[in-house]
C-alpha positions in Angstrom: -25.7 18.6 5.8 -23.6 16.4 3.9 -19.8 16.7 3.9 -18.6 18.3 0.7 -15.9 20.7 -0.9 -17.2 23.3 1.6 -16.4 21.5 4.7 -13.4 22.0 6.6 -11.2 19.4 9.0 -9.9 22.3 11.2 -11.0 25.3 13.1 -8.4 26.8 13.7 -6.1 29.5 11.1 -2.9 31.2 11.7 -2.7 34.9 11.5 0.6 35.3 10.1 0.7 39.3 10.6 0.6 38.9 14.5 2.1 35.2 14.5 -0.6 34.2 16.6 -3.0 31.3 16.6 -7.0 32.4 15.9 -8.6 29.0 17.2 -12.5 28.8 17.0 -14.3 25.4 18.2 -16.0 25.1 15.0 -14.9 24.6 11.6 -14.7 27.7 9.6 -14.0 28.5 5.9 -10.8 30.3 4.7 -12.6 33.2 3.4 -14.8 33.7 6.4 -11.8 33.6 8.4 -9.8 36.3 6.5 -12.8 38.7 6.4 -12.6 38.0 10.5 -9.2 38.9 10.5 -9.4 42.1 8.3 -12.3 43.4 10.6 -11.6 42.2 13.8 -7.8 41.7 14.7 -6.0 44.6 16.3 -3.7 45.9 13.9 -1.3 48.9 15.3 -1.7 51.0 18.7 -5.2 52.0 18.4 -7.7 50.3 20.5 -9.0 47.5 19.1 -12.7 49.0 19.6 -11.9 52.2 17.7 -10.2 49.8 15.1 -13.3 48.0 14.7 -15.7 51.1 14.6 -13.6 52.3 11.9 -13.7 49.4 9.5 -17.2 48.8 10.0 -18.0 52.4 9.0 -16.2 51.8 5.9 -17.9 48.4 5.3 -21.0 50.1 5.7 -22.5 48.4 9.0 -22.0 51.3 11.0 -23.2 55.2 10.3 -20.6 57.7 9.0 -22.9 60.5 9.8 -25.9 60.9 11.8 -28.6 63.6 12.8 -29.0 65.0 16.0 -32.6 64.3 17.3 -32.4 68.1 18.9 -32.3 69.3 15.5 -30.9 72.8 16.7 -29.0 75.2 14.3 -25.8 74.4 15.9 -26.1 70.8 16.4 -23.6 68.7 14.6 -22.8 65.0 15.5 -19.5 63.7 15.7 -17.3 60.8 16.9 -15.3 61.0 19.8 -13.4 58.6 22.2 -15.6 57.8 25.3 -15.6 55.5 28.1 -18.1 53.1 26.8 -18.1 49.5 25.8 -17.6 50.5 22.3 -14.9 53.2 23.0 -16.7 55.7 20.8 -19.8 57.6 20.5 -21.7 60.4 18.9 -21.4 63.8 20.5 -22.9 67.0 19.4 -21.2 69.8 19.3 -24.1 71.9 19.9 -26.6 70.7 22.3 -23.6 68.2 24.0 -26.2 65.3 23.9 -24.5 61.8 23.2 -25.8 58.7 21.3 -24.2 55.4 21.1 -22.0 54.7 17.9 -24.5 52.0 17.0 -27.5 53.9 16.7 -29.4 52.9 13.5 -27.4 49.6 13.0 -28.0 45.6 13.5 -26.0 46.2 16.5 -28.4 48.7 18.4 -29.5 47.8 21.7 -27.8 44.4 21.7 -26.3 43.6 25.3 -22.7 42.6 24.2 -19.8 44.5 22.3 -19.9 45.2 18.8 -16.8 42.7 18.9 -18.8 40.3 20.2 -21.9 40.6 17.9 -19.6 40.3 14.7 -18.0 37.0 16.5 -21.6 35.6 16.8 -22.9 36.7 13.7 -19.2 34.8 12.2 -20.2 31.8 14.2 -24.0 31.6 12.9 -22.2 32.2 9.2 -20.4 28.9 10.0 -23.7 27.3 11.5 -21.6 26.9 14.6 -23.7 25.5 17.7 -25.2 28.6 19.5 -24.3 27.3 23.1 -20.8 26.3 22.1 -20.2 29.6 20.5 -21.7 31.9 23.2 -19.7 30.0 25.9 -16.4 30.7 23.6 -17.0 34.3 22.7 -18.2 35.1 26.1 -21.9 36.0 25.1 -24.8 35.8 27.0 -27.2 33.0 25.8 -30.3 35.3 25.6 -28.2 37.7 23.4 -26.5 35.1 21.2 -30.2 33.8 20.6 -31.2 37.2 19.6 -28.7 37.3 17.0 -29.0 33.9 15.5 -33.1 34.5 15.6 -32.6 37.9 13.6 -30.0 36.2 11.2 -32.2 33.5 10.5 -35.4 35.5 10.0 -33.2 38.1 7.7 -31.9 35.0 5.4 -35.1 33.2 5.5 -37.0 36.2 4.2 -34.2 36.7 1.5 -35.0 33.0 0.8 -38.6 33.5 0.4 -38.1 36.2 -2.3 -36.2 33.9 -4.7 -38.0 32.4 -7.7 -37.4 29.2 -9.6 -37.8 28.0 -13.2 -37.9 30.6 -16.0 -37.2 30.2 -19.7 -35.7 26.7 -20.7 -36.3 25.0 -17.0 -37.5 22.3 -15.8 -38.9 22.4 -12.4 -39.6 19.2 -10.4 -41.5 18.4 -7.3 -41.7 15.5 -4.9 -43.0 15.1 -1.5 -41.4 14.1 1.5 -41.3 11.9 3.3 -43.8 9.7 0.8 -40.9 9.4 -1.8 -38.7 7.6 0.7 -38.3 3.7 0.2 -40.6 2.3 2.6 -39.4 -1.3 2.7 -38.2 -1.0 6.3 -39.7 0.9 9.4 -39.5 4.8 9.3 -39.7 7.3 12.2 -41.6 9.8 9.9 -44.8 7.3 10.3 -45.0 9.0 13.8 -48.7 10.6 13.9 -47.9 14.1 13.4 -44.8 14.1 11.1 -45.4 16.8 8.5 -45.1 16.7 4.7 -42.7 18.6 2.8 -43.2 19.4 -0.7 -39.9 19.6 -2.3 -39.3 21.9 -5.6 -36.1 21.5 -7.6 -34.8 23.9 -10.6 -32.6 21.5 -12.8 -31.4 24.5 -14.8 -29.3 25.5 -12.0 -26.0 23.7 -11.1 -26.2 23.0 -8.3 -29.6 22.6 -7.8 -31.7 25.2 -6.4 -34.5 24.1 -4.2 -37.5 25.6 -2.3 -38.8 23.3 0.4 -42.3 23.8 2.0 -43.6 22.3 5.3 -47.2 21.3 4.3 -50.0 23.0 6.3 -52.3 20.2 5.3 -51.5 16.8 7.5 -52.4 13.8 5.9 -52.4 12.0 9.5 -55.1 14.3 10.9 -57.3 15.0 7.7 -60.4 12.6 7.2 -59.5 10.8 3.9 -62.2 12.3 1.8 -60.8 15.7 2.0 -57.4 14.9 2.0 -56.5 15.2 -1.6 -58.3 18.3 -2.4 -56.5 20.2 0.3 -53.2 19.0 -0.4 -53.6 19.3 -3.9 -54.9 23.2 -3.6 -51.9 23.9 -1.2 -49.3 22.3 -3.6 -50.9 24.5 -6.4 -50.5 27.4 -4.5 -47.0 26.8 -3.4 -46.1 26.2 -7.2 -47.4 29.2 -8.2 -45.9 31.6 -5.7 -42.2 29.7 -6.4 -41.9 29.7 -10.0 -41.6 32.3 -12.9 -42.5 32.4 -16.3 -43.7 28.8 -17.8 -41.2 26.2 -17.1 -41.8 22.4 -17.8 -43.1 21.5 -14.5 -42.9 18.0 -13.8 -44.8 16.3 -10.7 -43.2 13.3 -8.9 -45.0 10.2 -8.0 -46.0 11.1 -4.7 -47.4 14.7 -5.6 -51.0 15.3 -6.7 -51.6 16.3 -10.0 -51.4 20.1 -10.5 -52.6 22.3 -13.6 -50.3 22.4 -16.7 -48.0 19.9 -14.7 -46.3 16.6 -16.7 -46.3 13.3 -14.5 -42.5 12.2 -14.0 -43.5 8.8 -15.6 -44.2 10.5 -18.5 -41.0 12.3 -18.7 -38.9 9.3 -18.0 -40.1 7.5 -21.0 -38.1 10.1 -23.3 -34.7 10.0 -21.1 -31.6 7.6 -21.0 -31.2 5.4 -18.1 -28.6 8.0 -16.5 -31.0 10.8 -16.5 -33.9 9.0 -15.4 -31.6 8.0 -12.1 -30.9 12.0 -11.8 -34.4 13.0 -12.1 -35.8 10.5 -10.1 -33.4 10.2 -7.4 -30.0 12.0 -7.5 -31.7 15.4 -8.1 -32.9 14.9 -4.3 -30.1 14.2 -2.6 -29.2 17.4 -0.8 -33.0 18.4 -0.3 -33.4 15.1 1.2 -30.6 15.5 3.8 -32.2 18.8 4.7 -35.7 17.6 5.1 -34.2 14.9 7.3 -32.3 17.1 9.5 -35.4 19.5 9.7 -37.5 16.5 10.7 -35.3 16.1 14.0 -37.1 19.7 15.1 -40.6 17.8 14.8 -40.5 17.0 18.7 -43.8 17.6 19.9 -47.7 16.9 18.9 -48.6 20.4 17.7 -48.3 20.7 14.1 -48.1 24.9 14.0 -44.9 24.8 16.4 -43.0 22.1 14.6 -43.8 23.6 11.1 -42.9 27.0 11.8 -39.5 25.8 13.4 -39.1 23.1 10.4 -39.8 25.9 7.8 -37.5 28.5 9.1 -34.6 26.0 9.6 -35.2 25.0 5.7 -35.5 28.6 4.5 -32.2 29.4 6.2 -30.5 26.3 5.4 -31.3 26.6 1.7 -30.1 30.2 1.5 -26.7 29.2 3.2 -26.7 26.4 0.3 -27.2 29.3 -2.4 -24.5 31.7 -0.8 -21.8 29.1 0.7 -18.9 31.0 -0.8 -17.8 34.1 1.4 -20.9 34.0 3.4 -19.7 36.0 6.3 -19.1 38.9 3.6 -22.5 38.3 2.2 -24.3 38.3 5.6 -22.6 41.3 6.7 -23.8 43.0 3.2 -27.0 42.3 4.1 -27.0 43.8 7.6 -25.8 47.2 5.8 -29.2 47.3 5.0 -30.1 48.2 8.6 -28.1 51.4 8.6 -30.0 54.5 8.7 
């Protein structure tokens, strides 16, 4: 992504309460670091693992009560100190059976400590490179991958539920990479390069986007069928991502769809500055993400490339929408796992 006011020059932070440096090998936002310190830094004499369990129970990430599966009349699960990785577990006062403190939570069955899981979630929220983060927090790469994949899917699902448009909004569409200036050779001309339908809601500041990797491939579809297939897919995507009846504007590289106004027609009623915004500036961040997604397209298999690109784009867009205090936001999402 482009450097902006949400990027930071240093990955270190001073923990004044303990007079120690908290250092990360990746950049981190002050708000995220503040929550990291609040939840994961030891304060007082109680073991850190026990403190973390208490804090996460208060946050809603761990259950504060649980039903014993034996369900006997005298069953009653209570939290007790234990010689396990989490230092705390559920123990039934009736049948004496034990369960992990992380039962019914996002952390259940993860092959690492809760502290390490929280650290990897923090690293994911900062968009840290997985290998670097896993090595720094001493987490096995397979476990780190599971955490990253779960967070990718969770946030992508949340993103797909969002809508653009609404009353009084203007929704623009354009097709990548067709909209790029082609005066010089471009790597998007590779045979398996996929198109991305870009949809922008101009009512939101900053601009809200939806980016859809097209299933129909111009390079592999006979020309006579291309327009019909692309047009049908564009129509389906637009119908699924917009709400109410906004002004729908099709860019120069998007096939015409129902009830849409051509961009050229709209620009006739705008001053020079607005023309530049609607035709160029509005797509600045979207083009950055599409360009990054293109790097994932490294094989000749369209379904494989398309799936990886779509997941990346959905996750990246969700980050943009919730970039402030993102660690807290993601942890709040994870409370939905608690049963």
